[in-house]
N, CA, C, O and the ligand as a Tripos MOL2 file, in Angstrom:
@<TRIPOS>MOLECULE
protein
  289   287    73     0     0
PROTEIN
NO_CHARGES

@<TRIPOS>ATOM
      1 N          88.8720   67.4550  129.0530 N.3       1 MET1
      2 CA         90.1870   68.0750  128.8520 C.3       1 MET1
      3 C          90.2130   68.7900  127.5030 C.2       1 MET1
      4 O          90.0570   68.1690  126.4510 O.2       1 MET1
      5 N          90.4100   70.0770  127.5520 N.am      2 PRO2
      6 CA         90.3290   70.8230  126.2920 C.3       2 PRO2
      7 C          91.5250   70.5540  125.3940 C.2       2 PRO2
      8 O          92.6600   70.3980  125.8430 O.2       2 PRO2
      9 N          91.2260   70.5090  124.1450 N.am      3 GLN3
     10 CA         92.2960   70.3220  123.1700 C.3       3 GLN3
     11 C          92.3940   71.5470  122.2960 C.2       3 GLN3
     12 O          91.3910   72.1210  121.8740 O.2       3 GLN3
     13 N          93.6150   71.9280  122.0380 N.am      4 TYR4
     14 CA         93.8170   73.0940  121.1950 C.3       4 TYR4
     15 C          94.4310   72.6830  119.8670 C.2       4 TYR4
     16 O          95.5310   72.1340  119.8000 O.2       4 TYR4
     17 N          93.6960   72.9630  118.8450 N.am      5 PHE5
     18 CA         94.2270   72.6750  117.5220 C.3       5 PHE5
     19 C          94.7640   73.9660  116.9280 C.2       5 PHE5
     20 O          94.0590   74.9680  116.8020 O.2       5 PHE5
     21 N          96.0050   73.9040  116.5790 N.am      6 ARG6
     22 CA         96.5630   75.0870  115.9320 C.3       6 ARG6
     23 C          96.0480   75.1500  114.4950 C.2       6 ARG6
     24 O          96.2140   74.2160  113.7110 O.2       6 ARG6
     25 N          95.4430   76.2410  114.1900 N.am      7 GLN7
     26 CA         94.8440   76.3500  112.8640 C.3       7 GLN7
     27 C          95.9040   76.5520  111.8010 C.2       7 GLN7
     28 O          96.7870   77.4020  111.9130 O.2       7 GLN7
     29 N          95.7850   75.7540  110.7880 N.am      8 ARG8
     30 CA         96.6980   75.8620  109.6590 C.3       8 ARG8
     31 C          95.9750   76.5770  108.5270 C.2       8 ARG8
     32 O          95.7050   75.9990  107.4750 O.2       8 ARG8
     33 N          95.6720   77.8320  108.7630 N.am      9 ASN9
     34 CA         95.0290   78.5230  107.6610 C.3       9 ASN9
     35 C          95.9520   79.6060  107.1360 C.2       9 ASN9
     36 O          95.9310   80.7660  107.5470 O.2       9 ASN9
     37 N          96.7460   79.1490  106.2180 N.am     10 CYS10
     38 CA         97.6920   80.0540  105.5970 C.3      10 CYS10
     39 C          96.9310   81.0320  104.7010 C.2      10 CYS10
     40 O          96.1330   80.6340  103.8520 O.2      10 CYS10
     41 N          97.1990   82.3150  104.9130 N.am     11 TYR11
     42 CA         96.5070   83.3620  104.1650 C.3      11 TYR11
     43 C          96.7310   83.2080  102.6650 C.2      11 TYR11
     44 O          95.8160   83.4210  101.8700 O.2      11 TYR11
     45 N          97.9440   82.8390  102.2860 N.am     12 PHE12
     46 CA         98.2690   82.7710  100.8620 C.3      12 PHE12
     47 C          97.7240   81.5030  100.2230 C.2      12 PHE12
     48 O          97.3610   81.5100   99.0470 O.2      12 PHE12
     49 N          97.6640   80.4080  100.9890 N.am     13 CYS13
     50 CA         97.0530   79.1760  100.4770 C.3      13 CYS13
     51 C          95.5680   79.4000  100.2390 C.2      13 CYS13
     52 O          95.0140   78.9650   99.2290 O.2      13 CYS13
     53 N          94.9380   80.0760  101.1730 N.am     14 ARG14
     54 CA         93.5030   80.3150  101.0420 C.3      14 ARG14
     55 C          93.2050   81.1640   99.8190 C.2      14 ARG14
     56 O          92.2260   80.9360   99.1090 O.2      14 ARG14
     57 N          94.0730   82.1550   99.5830 N.am     15 LYS15
     58 CA         93.8540   83.0500   98.4440 C.3      15 LYS15
     59 C          94.5010   82.5090   97.1790 C.2      15 LYS15
     60 O          94.3960   83.1030   96.1060 O.2      15 LYS15
     61 N          95.1760   81.3630   97.3250 N.am     16 LYS16
     62 CA         95.8530   80.7330   96.1890 C.3      16 LYS16
     63 C          96.8700   81.6760   95.5460 C.2      16 LYS16
     64 O          96.9550   81.7960   94.3240 O.2      16 LYS16
     65 N          97.6290   82.3340   96.4040 N.am     17 ILE17
     66 CA         98.6650   83.2460   95.9320 C.3      17 ILE17
     67 C          99.9940   82.4930   95.9110 C.2      17 ILE17
     68 O         100.4060   81.9220   96.9210 O.2      17 ILE17
     69 N         100.6460   82.4960   94.7810 N.am     18 GLU18
     70 CA        101.9390   81.8210   94.6590 C.3      18 GLU18
     71 C         103.0870   82.8190   94.7250 C.2      18 GLU18
     72 O         104.1760   82.5080   95.2060 O.2      18 GLU18
     73 N         102.8240   84.0100   94.2370 N.am     19 TYR19
     74 CA        103.8640   85.0160   94.1950 C.3      19 TYR19
     75 C         103.4320   86.2180   95.0200 C.2      19 TYR19
     76 O         102.3290   86.7350   94.8380 O.2      19 TYR19
     77 N         104.2840   86.6590   95.9140 N.am     20 ILE20
     78 CA        103.9620   87.8050   96.7630 C.3      20 ILE20
     79 C         104.7150   89.0150   96.2390 C.2      20 ILE20
     80 O         105.9450   89.0180   96.1860 O.2      20 ILE20
     81 N         103.9880   90.0200   95.8610 N.am     21 ASP21
     82 CA        104.5780   91.2370   95.3140 C.3      21 ASP21
     83 C         105.0960   92.1020   96.4530 C.2      21 ASP21
     84 O         104.3230   92.5320   97.3090 O.2      21 ASP21
     85 N         106.3890   92.3560   96.4690 N.am     22 PHE22
     86 CA        106.9670   93.1350   97.5720 C.3      22 PHE22
     87 C         106.5560   94.5960   97.5060 C.2      22 PHE22
     88 O         106.6950   95.3260   98.4880 O.2      22 PHE22
     89 N         106.0420   95.0340   96.3390 N.am     23 ARG23
     90 CA        105.5950   96.4270   96.2410 C.3      23 ARG23
     91 C         104.2560   96.6360   96.9290 C.2      23 ARG23
     92 O         103.8720   97.7650   97.2310 O.2      23 ARG23
     93 N         103.5490   95.5350   97.1750 N.am     24 ASN24
     94 CA        102.2540   95.6220   97.8330 C.3      24 ASN24
     95 C         102.4620   95.6430   99.3460 C.2      24 ASN24
     96 O         102.1760   94.6680  100.0420 O.2      24 ASN24
     97 N         102.9620   96.7680   99.8340 N.am     25 THR25
     98 CA        103.3240   96.8490  101.2490 C.3      25 THR25
     99 C         102.1170   96.7610  102.1700 C.2      25 THR25
    100 O         102.2320   96.3710  103.3310 O.2      25 THR25
    101 N         100.9640   97.1260  101.6380 N.am     26 GLN26
    102 CA         99.7610   97.0790  102.4840 C.3      26 GLN26
    103 C          99.4570   95.6500  102.9190 C.2      26 GLN26
    104 O          99.0560   95.4150  104.0590 O.2      26 GLN26
    105 N          99.6470   94.7070  102.0150 N.am     27 SER27
    106 CA         99.3690   93.3250  102.3840 C.3      27 SER27
    107 C         100.5360   92.7280  103.1630 C.2      27 SER27
    108 O         100.3500   91.7890  103.9380 O.2      27 SER27
    109 N         101.7300   93.2640  102.9640 N.am     28 LEU28
    110 CA        102.8740   92.7720  103.7390 C.3      28 LEU28
    111 C         102.7740   93.2380  105.1850 C.2      28 LEU28
    112 O         103.2160   92.5550  106.1080 O.2      28 LEU28
    113 N         102.1830   94.4160  105.3590 N.am     29 ASN29
    114 CA        102.1150   95.0320  106.6800 C.3      29 ASN29
    115 C         101.3970   94.1660  107.7020 C.2      29 ASN29
    116 O         101.7310   94.2050  108.8860 O.2      29 ASN29
    117 N         100.4260   93.3950  107.2670 N.am     30 ARG30
    118 CA         99.6440   92.5880  108.2020 C.3      30 ARG30
    119 C         100.4690   91.4530  108.7980 C.2      30 ARG30
    120 O         100.0600   90.8280  109.7760 O.2      30 ARG30
    121 N         101.6430   91.1860  108.2000 N.am     31 PHE31
    122 CA        102.5010   90.1370  108.7350 C.3      31 PHE31
    123 C         103.6750   90.6980  109.5110 C.2      31 PHE31
    124 O         104.6370   89.9970  109.8240 O.2      31 PHE31
    125 N         103.5650   92.0020  109.8180 N.am     32 LEU32
    126 CA        104.6060   92.6350  110.6160 C.3      32 LEU32
    127 C         104.0540   92.9930  111.9860 C.2      32 LEU32
    128 O         102.8860   93.3540  112.1300 O.2      32 LEU32
    129 N         104.9170   92.8870  112.9870 N.am     33 SER33
    130 CA        104.5230   93.2860  114.3310 C.3      33 SER33
    131 C         104.4940   94.8110  114.3990 C.2      33 SER33
    132 O         104.9280   95.4770  113.4580 O.2      33 SER33
    133 N         103.9850   95.3780  115.5060 N.am     34 PRO34
    134 CA        103.9710   96.8510  115.6230 C.3      34 PRO34
    135 C         105.3550   97.4660  115.5020 C.2      34 PRO34
    136 O         105.4830   98.6570  115.2170 O.2      34 PRO34
    137 N         106.3860   96.6670  115.7160 N.am     35 TRP35
    138 CA        107.7480   97.2010  115.5960 C.3      35 TRP35
    139 C         108.3730   96.8350  114.2590 C.2      35 TRP35
    140 O         109.5890   96.8910  114.0760 O.2      35 TRP35
    141 N         107.5010   96.4580  113.3350 N.am     36 SER36
    142 CA        107.9300   96.1400  111.9760 C.3      36 SER36
    143 C         108.8140   94.9010  111.8950 C.2      36 SER36
    144 O         109.5850   94.7270  110.9520 O.2      36 SER36
    145 N         108.6870   94.0580  112.8910 N.am     37 LYS37
    146 CA        109.4000   92.7870  112.8080 C.3      37 LYS37
    147 C         108.4860   91.7730  112.1260 C.2      37 LYS37
    148 O         107.2620   91.8680  112.2100 O.2      37 LYS37
    149 N         109.0870   90.8210  111.4630 N.am     38 ILE38
    150 CA        108.2950   89.8070  110.7740 C.3      38 ILE38
    151 C         107.6860   88.8740  111.8140 C.2      38 ILE38
    152 O         108.3820   88.3230  112.6670 O.2      38 ILE38
    153 N         106.3780   88.7130  111.7230 N.am     39 ARG39
    154 CA        105.7020   87.8530  112.6970 C.3      39 ARG39
    155 C         105.9840   86.3860  112.3850 C.2      39 ARG39
    156 O         106.1270   86.0030  111.2240 O.2      39 ARG39
    157 N         106.0610   85.5790  113.4300 N.am     40 ALA40
    158 CA        106.3940   84.1610  113.2680 C.3      40 ALA40
    159 C         105.2650   83.4300  112.5530 C.2      40 ALA40
    160 O         104.1040   83.8370  112.6070 O.2      40 ALA40
    161 N         105.6290   82.3480  111.8870 N.am     41 ALA41
    162 CA        104.6480   81.5940  111.1010 C.3      41 ALA41
    163 C         103.5310   81.0560  111.9820 C.2      41 ALA41
    164 O         102.3710   81.0350  111.5710 O.2      41 ALA41
    165 N         103.8720   80.6200  113.1910 N.am     42 LYS42
    166 CA        102.8340   80.0700  114.0670 C.3      42 LYS42
    167 C         101.9040   81.1690  114.5710 C.2      42 LYS42
    168 O         100.7970   80.9020  115.0390 O.2      42 LYS42
    169 N         102.3680   82.3880  114.4660 N.am     43 ASP43
    170 CA        101.5740   83.5420  114.8380 C.3      43 ASP43
    171 C         100.5440   83.8490  113.7540 C.2      43 ASP43
    172 O          99.3770   84.1130  114.0410 O.2      43 ASP43
    173 N         100.9940   83.8070  112.5260 N.am     44 THR44
    174 CA        100.1410   84.1910  111.4150 C.3      44 THR44
    175 C          99.3830   83.0020  110.8480 C.2      44 THR44
    176 O          98.3720   83.1750  110.1680 O.2      44 THR44
    177 N          99.8720   81.7800  111.1290 N.am     45 GLY45
    178 CA         99.2270   80.5950  110.5850 C.3      45 GLY45
    179 C          99.6950   80.2520  109.1920 C.2      45 GLY45
    180 O          99.1200   79.3840  108.5340 O.2      45 GLY45
    181 N         100.7280   80.9230  108.7410 N.am     46 ASN46
    182 CA        101.2410   80.6580  107.4010 C.3      46 ASN46
    183 C         101.9550   79.3120  107.3470 C.2      46 ASN46
    184 O         102.5260   78.8580  108.3390 O.2      46 ASN46
    185 N         101.9170   78.6860  106.1880 N.am     47 CYS47
    186 CA        102.6570   77.4500  106.0080 C.3      47 CYS47
    187 C         104.1160   77.7970  105.7370 C.2      47 CYS47
    188 O         104.4460   78.9440  105.4360 O.2      47 CYS47
    189 N         104.9750   76.8030  105.8450 N.am     48 ALA48
    190 CA        106.4210   77.0460  105.7330 C.3      48 ALA48
    191 C         106.7810   77.6100  104.3720 C.2      48 ALA48
    192 O         107.6210   78.5020  104.2520 O.2      48 ALA48
    193 N         106.1390   77.0810  103.3650 N.am     49 LYS49
    194 CA        106.4450   77.5150  102.0000 C.3      49 LYS49
    195 C         106.1460   79.0000  101.8160 C.2      49 LYS49
    196 O         106.9780   79.7530  101.3090 O.2      49 LYS49
    197 N         104.9580   79.4070  102.2300 N.am     50 HIS50
    198 CA        104.5700   80.7950  102.0320 C.3      50 HIS50
    199 C         105.2860   81.7240  103.0010 C.2      50 HIS50
    200 O         105.5420   82.8860  102.6830 O.2      50 HIS50
    201 N         105.6080   81.2100  104.1800 N.am     51 GLN51
    202 CA        106.3460   82.0380  105.1300 C.3      51 GLN51
    203 C         107.7070   82.4100  104.5520 C.2      51 GLN51
    204 O         108.2000   83.5230  104.7360 O.2      51 GLN51
    205 N         108.3000   81.4470  103.8490 N.am     52 ARG52
    206 CA        109.6090   81.6850  103.2350 C.3      52 ARG52
    207 C         109.4940   82.7410  102.1310 C.2      52 ARG52
    208 O         110.3130   83.6560  102.0430 O.2      52 ARG52
    209 N         108.4670   82.5980  101.2970 N.am     53 ILE53
    210 CA        108.2570   83.5640  100.2150 C.3      53 ILE53
    211 C         107.9760   84.9410  100.8050 C.2      53 ILE53
    212 O         108.4700   85.9560  100.3150 O.2      53 ILE53
    213 N         107.1700   84.9550  101.8680 N.am     54 LEU54
    214 CA        106.8090   86.2180  102.5090 C.3      54 LEU54
    215 C         108.0340   86.9120  103.0890 C.2      54 LEU54
    216 O         108.2120   88.1190  102.9240 O.2      54 LEU54
    217 N         108.8780   86.1390  103.7690 N.am     55 THR55
    218 CA        110.1000   86.7020  104.3460 C.3      55 THR55
    219 C         110.9690   87.3240  103.2690 C.2      55 THR55
    220 O         111.5040   88.4180  103.4480 O.2      55 THR55
    221 N         111.1060   86.6310  102.1580 N.am     56 GLN56
    222 CA        111.8850   87.1620  101.0390 C.3      56 GLN56
    223 C         111.2980   88.4780  100.5450 C.2      56 GLN56
    224 O         112.0270   89.4390  100.2990 O.2      56 GLN56
    225 N         109.9760   88.5140  100.4010 N.am     57 ALA57
    226 CA        109.2960   89.7060   99.8930 C.3      57 ALA57
    227 C         109.4900   90.8810  100.8460 C.2      57 ALA57
    228 O         109.7140   92.0100  100.4100 O.2      57 ALA57
    229 N         109.4020   90.6130  102.1490 N.am     58 ILE58
    230 CA        109.5590   91.6840  103.1380 C.3      58 ILE58
    231 C         110.9910   92.2050  103.1210 C.2      58 ILE58
    232 O         111.2220   93.4120  103.1930 O.2      58 ILE58
    233 N         111.9540   91.2840  103.0240 N.am     59 LYS59
    234 CA        113.3570   91.7100  103.0030 C.3      59 LYS59
    235 C         113.6480   92.5280  101.7550 C.2      59 LYS59
    236 O         114.3950   93.5060  101.7910 O.2      59 LYS59
    237 N         113.0450   92.1090  100.6550 N.am     60 ARG60
    238 CA        113.2300   92.8600   99.4120 C.3      60 ARG60
    239 C         112.6070   94.2510   99.5410 C.2      60 ARG60
    240 O         113.1860   95.2470   99.1080 O.2      60 ARG60
    241 N         111.4270   94.2990  100.1380 N.am     61 ALA61
    242 CA        110.7450   95.5820  100.3140 C.3      61 ALA61
    243 C         111.5490   96.5110  101.2190 C.2      61 ALA61
    244 O         111.5860   97.7240  101.0120 O.2      61 ALA61
    245 N         112.1920   95.9190  102.2300 N.am     62 ARG62
    246 CA        113.0310   96.7310  103.1230 C.3      62 ARG62
    247 C         114.2330   97.2800  102.3710 C.2      62 ARG62
    248 O         114.6170   98.4390  102.5320 O.2      62 ARG62
    249 N         114.8080   96.4310  101.5610 N.am     63 PHE63
    250 CA        115.9770   96.8470  100.7880 C.3      63 PHE63
    251 C         115.6090   97.9910   99.8570 C.2      63 PHE63
    252 O         116.4100   98.9030   99.6480 O.2      63 PHE63
    253 N         114.4230   97.9540   99.3030 N.am     64 MET64
    254 CA        113.9490   99.0080   98.4190 C.3      64 MET64
    255 C         113.3760  100.1840   99.2020 C.2      64 MET64
    256 O         112.8030  101.1040   98.6170 O.2      64 MET64
    257 N         113.5300  100.1540  100.5160 N.am     65 ALA65
    258 CA        113.0790  101.2280  101.3960 C.3      65 ALA65
    259 C         111.5730  101.4400  101.3470 C.2      65 ALA65
    260 O         111.0890  102.5550  101.5420 O.2      65 ALA65
    261 N         110.8410  100.3750  101.0880 N.am     66 MET66
    262 CA        109.3810  100.4770  101.0790 C.3      66 MET66
    263 C         108.7930  100.0610  102.4250 C.2      66 MET66
    264 O         107.6470  100.3760  102.7460 O.2      66 MET66
    265 N         109.5980   99.3540  103.1960 N.am     67 LEU67
    266 CA        109.1920   98.9810  104.5410 C.3      67 LEU67
    267 C         110.3390   99.3340  105.4850 C.2      67 LEU67
    268 O         111.5060   99.2610  105.0980 O.2      67 LEU67
    269 N         110.0150   99.7140  106.7130 N.am     68 PRO68
    270 CA        111.0850  100.0190  107.6690 C.3      68 PRO68
    271 C         111.7040   98.7430  108.2370 C.2      68 PRO68
    272 O         111.0400   97.7100  108.3250 O.2      68 PRO68
    273 N         112.9590   98.8200  108.6160 N.am     69 TYR69
    274 CA        113.5920   97.6780  109.2780 C.3      69 TYR69
    275 C         113.0840   97.5670  110.7080 C.2      69 TYR69
    276 O         112.8070   96.4740  111.2020 O.2      69 TYR69
    277 N         112.9690   98.7000  111.3520 N.am     70 LEU70
    278 CA        112.5070   98.7330  112.7270 C.3      70 LEU70
    279 C         111.7710  100.0540  112.9490 C.2      70 LEU70
    280 O         112.2160  101.1050  112.4890 O.2      70 LEU70
    281 N         110.6570   99.9930  113.6480 N.am     71 THR71
    282 CA        109.9740  101.2150  114.0420 C.3      71 THR71
    283 C         109.9590  101.2920  115.5520 C.2      71 THR71
    284 O         109.7080  100.2980  116.2330 O.2      71 THR71
    285 N         110.2200  102.4380  116.0550 N.am     72 ARG72
    286 CA        110.2160  102.5770  117.5030 C.3      72 ARG72
    287 C         109.0450  103.4150  117.9420 C.2      72 ARG72
    288 O         108.8660  103.6480  119.1370 O.2      72 ARG72
    289 ZN        100.6060   78.5700  102.2720 Zn       73 ZN73
@<TRIPOS>BOND
     1     1     2 1
     2     2     3 1
     3     3     4 2
     4     3     5 am
     5     5     6 1
     6     6     7 1
     7     7     8 2
     8     7     9 am
     9     9    10 1
    10    10    11 1
    11    11    12 2
    12    11    13 am
    13    13    14 1
    14    14    15 1
    15    15    16 2
    16    15    17 am
    17    17    18 1
    18    18    19 1
    19    19    20 2
    20    19    21 am
    21    21    22 1
    22    22    23 1
    23    23    24 2
    24    23    25 am
    25    25    26 1
    26    26    27 1
    27    27    28 2
    28    27    29 am
    29    29    30 1
    30    30    31 1
    31    31    32 2
    32    31    33 am
    33    33    34 1
    34    34    35 1
    35    35    36 2
    36    35    37 am
    37    37    38 1
    38    38    39 1
    39    39    40 2
    40    39    41 am
    41    41    42 1
    42    42    43 1
    43    43    44 2
    44    43    45 am
    45    45    46 1
    46    46    47 1
    47    47    48 2
    48    47    49 am
    49    49    50 1
    50    50    51 1
    51    51    52 2
    52    51    53 am
    53    53    54 1
    54    54    55 1
    55    55    56 2
    56    55    57 am
    57    57    58 1
    58    58    59 1
    59    59    60 2
    60    59    61 am
    61    61    62 1
    62    62    63 1
    63    63    64 2
    64    63    65 am
    65    65    66 1
    66    66    67 1
    67    67    68 2
    68    67    69 am
    69    69    70 1
    70    70    71 1
    71    71    72 2
    72    71    73 am
    73    73    74 1
    74    74    75 1
    75    75    76 2
    76    75    77 am
    77    77    78 1
    78    78    79 1
    79    79    80 2
    80    79    81 am
    81    81    82 1
    82    82    83 1
    83    83    84 2
    84    83    85 am
    85    85    86 1
    86    86    87 1
    87    87    88 2
    88    87    89 am
    89    89    90 1
    90    90    91 1
    91    91    92 2
    92    91    93 am
    93    93    94 1
    94    94    95 1
    95    95    96 2
    96    95    97 am
    97    97    98 1
    98    98    99 1
    99    99   100 2
   100    99   101 am
   101   101   102 1
   102   102   103 1
   103   103   104 2
   104   103   105 am
   105   105   106 1
   106   106   107 1
   107   107   108 2
   108   107   109 am
   109   109   110 1
   110   110   111 1
   111   111   112 2
   112   111   113 am
   113   113   114 1
   114   114   115 1
   115   115   116 2
   116   115   117 am
   117   117   118 1
   118   118   119 1
   119   119   120 2
   120   119   121 am
   121   121   122 1
   122   122   123 1
   123   123   124 2
   124   123   125 am
   125   125   126 1
   126   126   127 1
   127   127   128 2
   128   127   129 am
   129   129   130 1
   130   130   131 1
   131   131   132 2
   132   131   133 am
   133   133   134 1
   134   134   135 1
   135   135   136 2
   136   135   137 am
   137   137   138 1
   138   138   139 1
   139   139   140 2
   140   139   141 am
   141   141   142 1
   142   142   143 1
   143   143   144 2
   144   143   145 am
   145   145   146 1
   146   146   147 1
   147   147   148 2
   148   147   149 am
   149   149   150 1
   150   150   151 1
   151   151   152 2
   152   151   153 am
   153   153   154 1
   154   154   155 1
   155   155   156 2
   156   155   157 am
   157   157   158 1
   158   158   159 1
   159   159   160 2
   160   159   161 am
   161   161   162 1
   162   162   163 1
   163   163   164 2
   164   163   165 am
   165   165   166 1
   166   166   167 1
   167   167   168 2
   168   167   169 am
   169   169   170 1
   170   170   171 1
   171   171   172 2
   172   171   173 am
   173   173   174 1
   174   174   175 1
   175   175   176 2
   176   175   177 am
   177   177   178 1
   178   178   179 1
   179   179   180 2
   180   179   181 am
   181   181   182 1
   182   182   183 1
   183   183   184 2
   184   183   185 am
   185   185   186 1
   186   186   187 1
   187   187   188 2
   188   187   189 am
   189   189   190 1
   190   190   191 1
   191   191   192 2
   192   191   193 am
   193   193   194 1
   194   194   195 1
   195   195   196 2
   196   195   197 am
   197   197   198 1
   198   198   199 1
   199   199   200 2
   200   199   201 am
   201   201   202 1
   202   202   203 1
   203   203   204 2
   204   203   205 am
   205   205   206 1
   206   206   207 1
   207   207   208 2
   208   207   209 am
   209   209   210 1
   210   210   211 1
   211   211   212 2
   212   211   213 am
   213   213   214 1
   214   214   215 1
   215   215   216 2
   216   215   217 am
   217   217   218 1
   218   218   219 1
   219   219   220 2
   220   219   221 am
   221   221   222 1
   222   222   223 1
   223   223   224 2
   224   223   225 am
   225   225   226 1
   226   226   227 1
   227   227   228 2
   228   227   229 am
   229   229   230 1
   230   230   231 1
   231   231   232 2
   232   231   233 am
   233   233   234 1
   234   234   235 1
   235   235   236 2
   236   235   237 am
   237   237   238 1
   238   238   239 1
   239   239   240 2
   240   239   241 am
   241   241   242 1
   242   242   243 1
   243   243   244 2
   244   243   245 am
   245   245   246 1
   246   246   247 1
   247   247   248 2
   248   247   249 am
   249   249   250 1
   250   250   251 1
   251   251   252 2
   252   251   253 am
   253   253   254 1
   254   254   255 1
   255   255   256 2
   256   255   257 am
   257   257   258 1
   258   258   259 1
   259   259   260 2
   260   259   261 am
   261   261   262 1
   262   262   263 1
   263   263   264 2
   264   263   265 am
   265   265   266 1
   266   266   267 1
   267   267   268 2
   268   267   269 am
   269   269   270 1
   270   270   271 1
   271   271   272 2
   272   271   273 am
   273   273   274 1
   274   274   275 1
   275   275   276 2
   276   275   277 am
   277   277   278 1
   278   278   279 1
   279   279   280 2
   280   279   281 am
   281   281   282 1
   282   282   283 1
   283   283   284 2
   284   283   285 am
   285   285   286 1
   286   286   287 1
   287   287   288 2
@<TRIPOS>SUBSTRUCTURE
     1 MET1         2 RESIDUE 1 A MET
     2 PRO2         6 RESIDUE 1 A PRO
     3 GLN3        10 RESIDUE 1 A GLN
     4 TYR4        14 RESIDUE 1 A TYR
     5 PHE5        18 RESIDUE 1 A PHE
     6 ARG6        22 RESIDUE 1 A ARG
     7 GLN7        26 RESIDUE 1 A GLN
     8 ARG8        30 RESIDUE 1 A ARG
     9 ASN9        34 RESIDUE 1 A ASN
    10 CYS10       38 RESIDUE 1 A CYS
    11 TYR11       42 RESIDUE 1 A TYR
    12 PHE12       46 RESIDUE 1 A PHE
    13 CYS13       50 RESIDUE 1 A CYS
    14 ARG14       54 RESIDUE 1 A ARG
    15 LYS15       58 RESIDUE 1 A LYS
    16 LYS16       62 RESIDUE 1 A LYS
    17 ILE17       66 RESIDUE 1 A ILE
    18 GLU18       70 RESIDUE 1 A GLU
    19 TYR19       74 RESIDUE 1 A TYR
    20 ILE20       78 RESIDUE 1 A ILE
    21 ASP21       82 RESIDUE 1 A ASP
    22 PHE22       86 RESIDUE 1 A PHE
    23 ARG23       90 RESIDUE 1 A ARG
    24 ASN24       94 RESIDUE 1 A ASN
    25 THR25       98 RESIDUE 1 A THR
    26 GLN26      102 RESIDUE 1 A GLN
    27 SER27      106 RESIDUE 1 A SER
    28 LEU28      110 RESIDUE 1 A LEU
    29 ASN29      114 RESIDUE 1 A ASN
    30 ARG30      118 RESIDUE 1 A ARG
    31 PHE31      122 RESIDUE 1 A PHE
    32 LEU32      126 RESIDUE 1 A LEU
    33 SER33      130 RESIDUE 1 A SER
    34 PRO34      134 RESIDUE 1 A PRO
    35 TRP35      138 RESIDUE 1 A TRP
    36 SER36      142 RESIDUE 1 A SER
    37 LYS37      146 RESIDUE 1 A LYS
    38 ILE38      150 RESIDUE 1 A ILE
    39 ARG39      154 RESIDUE 1 A ARG
    40 ALA40      158 RESIDUE 1 A ALA
    41 ALA41      162 RESIDUE 1 A ALA
    42 LYS42      166 RESIDUE 1 A LYS
    43 ASP43      170 RESIDUE 1 A ASP
    44 THR44      174 RESIDUE 1 A THR
    45 GLY45      178 RESIDUE 1 A GLY
    46 ASN46      182 RESIDUE 1 A ASN
    47 CYS47      186 RESIDUE 1 A CYS
    48 ALA48      190 RESIDUE 1 A ALA
    49 LYS49      194 RESIDUE 1 A LYS
    50 HIS50      198 RESIDUE 1 A HIS
    51 GLN51      202 RESIDUE 1 A GLN
    52 ARG52      206 RESIDUE 1 A ARG
    53 ILE53      210 RESIDUE 1 A ILE
    54 LEU54      214 RESIDUE 1 A LEU
    55 THR55      218 RESIDUE 1 A THR
    56 GLN56      222 RESIDUE 1 A GLN
    57 ALA57      226 RESIDUE 1 A ALA
    58 ILE58      230 RESIDUE 1 A ILE
    59 LYS59      234 RESIDUE 1 A LYS
    60 ARG60      238 RESIDUE 1 A ARG
    61 ALA61      242 RESIDUE 1 A ALA
    62 ARG62      246 RESIDUE 1 A ARG
    63 PHE63      250 RESIDUE 1 A PHE
    64 MET64      254 RESIDUE 1 A MET
    65 ALA65      258 RESIDUE 1 A ALA
    66 MET66      262 RESIDUE 1 A MET
    67 LEU67      266 RESIDUE 1 A LEU
    68 PRO68      270 RESIDUE 1 A PRO
    69 TYR69      274 RESIDUE 1 A TYR
    70 LEU70      278 RESIDUE 1 A LEU
    71 THR71      282 RESIDUE 1 A THR
    72 ARG72      286 RESIDUE 1 A ARG
    73 ZN73       289 GROUP 0 **** ****
């Protein structure tokens, strides 16, 4: 019977990043879906702590018009 282990490999934990710069849209982009929606933590493998920081950074970047709210 196959077992599936959900990998807990948070990108930011691995890179030991504590602060996510919202101006670095290139690295934020990898956590957005093709429609510029924020991908779920279980999708990206991010831990809760970093997912929260990431969400804040993306929202800030959107507010500064560096990232789109929605792309069609
Ligand atoms: Zn993490």
